[in-house]
N, C-alpha and C positions, 0 to 999 in steps of 0.2 A: 584524360580521366584520370582519376586517383587508381591506385590499386583498391580493388573490390575486397571487403574482409572476408574472410573464410574462418569458418567455424568446423571444429572435429571433435570427438568427445573431451582428449585433453588438451587443446592447442587452440590458438588464434591466429592465423596469417592475417596480418593487416599492413596498410602502408607504413612506411618507414617514416620514423621521426628523427629529428636532429640529436634526440639524446642516445639513438643507436650507434652515434659514430664512437664512441669510447669504447664499447665492448667488441666493436668490428676491430677497432686500431689494435686493442689487445689480443684478439685472435690472431690478426696479421702479423704480428712482431712474436707470437710461440711458435713453436714446432709442428702446431697442427696444421699450419698454412703452406706446409712443405711443396704440397701438390698444387696451389692455387696461386693468382696473381697477387703480388703481393705487393702493397704501395710503397714508393720509398720517401715518402713524407706524409705529412698530416693534410697538404694541399693536394697531393696526389690521391690520397685515401679520400677527401671530399670530392674530386671529379669522379672516381669512380664510384661512389657513393651517390652523387647526383645524376650521374647516368643512369644507374636503374630506376631512380625515382622518376627522373625524366622521359623515360623510355616509355611509361604509362600512356603520356600524352603523345609521344611519336610514334610509338609504334602498338599499343594495347596490349602490351604485356612488360614486364620489369621483375623487379623485387620484393618479397614480402618480407618484412619481419616476422620471426617466430615467437608467440609469447607463450608461457605455460597458461591455462585457464586461471591460475591464481594470480598471474602477473609475471612478470619479468622475461626480457628477450633473452632467449636462447640459442638463436641462429637465424639463418635466410635459407628460403628456397626461394630460385628465380626462374622465370624464362626469360632468355635474353636472346639477342641477335646483335652485338657489336658488328661494325663492319667489316672484321675479319672473319666471322663465322659464315660459313654457306649456309647455314640451316639454324632455326630455333631450336635454343638448348635448353634443358632444364637441369639445374645445377642446385646445389646444397651445402652450406657449410653451418654446423653446428658446435657451439663452444665446449670447453672442457668440463667436464662432470655429467653432459646431458649425451653421451653416447651409451649405446647398448642399452637402451630403454624403448626402444621403437618411436622416436621422437621423428626422426627422419623421415622413415616408411610413411608414418602417420601424415607429415606435413607433406612430403613429396606425392602422396596419394591425392590429399585434396587439389594439390597444383594440378595434378594430370586430369583429375576428374573436371577441373574448372576448365582446363586447356580442350578437352575433347568435348564439353558442352558448347565450346565456342564454333565447334565443326573441325578443328585442325585434325589432319590424318597422321601426323607424325610429329615427333620430338626427338631431338638426340640427346646424349650427355658425353660430353669430351673428358677422358680420363686418364690420366697418367697411369701406366701400366702397373707401377709400383704400389699405386694406392688400393690396396686391396679391400678396405673397408667401403671406397665409394663404388668399388667394381662390386661387391657384394649388394648392397644396397641397390644399384641400376638391376641386379639380376631378381632380387627380390620382387622389385615393381614389374618383372616380366619383361624388361628390356633383353635385347639379344645384341651380340657384337657384331657388328656390320663392318666387314673389314673392307667392302667396296665404297663407303661412304665418303665423301671429299673431307678432307681434315680443314680444320682452321688454316688461314693462310700463315706462313711461315714454319709450320708445325709438320713433323714427322711421323710415320708410326712406331717409332721407337719411342717416341715421347707422348703419343696421345692415341687411345683407343677410342673409336665411337660407339656407343651403346645407343640402340634405336628403339625408341618406345612406340607403341601403336595402341589404338583403342582396345583392339581385340586381346591385347596383354595386360594392358593396364587397367582398361575402361570398367571393368565387371567388380563392383562392390563384392562378389562373392569369391573374387581371387584371394581376398586378404583375411578371410574368416579362418 
């Protein structure tokens, strides 16, 4: 199944397209990618990108490209569970110039509402402790730090915090008014 298209007042979450590769490569080569997985080559980038697209068919969830309503990709929201993750994770990346405008909150909220409509009871976000912007976003979304949650394979509590999202915290539109 391809990624469903989701609409918010200012954004469209849509299936990735091949032309997304260039802005994502540029992002991954910048300092903004300090706390996320960084591909070592274009081939490595392609494999990661293709896994998020293919996850829709294999797992029923994956990555969405996030576009402004008037066009142009500005980032990604993804619900993923690669083999090293003990749980489904919601994560996000937004490109230079698109932070501080509420786009990440808006896009992640749409993805969370989609997840809760699937009947899922929880998602997590794996966040580096120094990534204050992602931690703040998780908290704005209603997620709470879960120090007892299992970490991704090979990671430690010094490099990964787990924030837990649940429908009672994330699922009510009134929480974002």
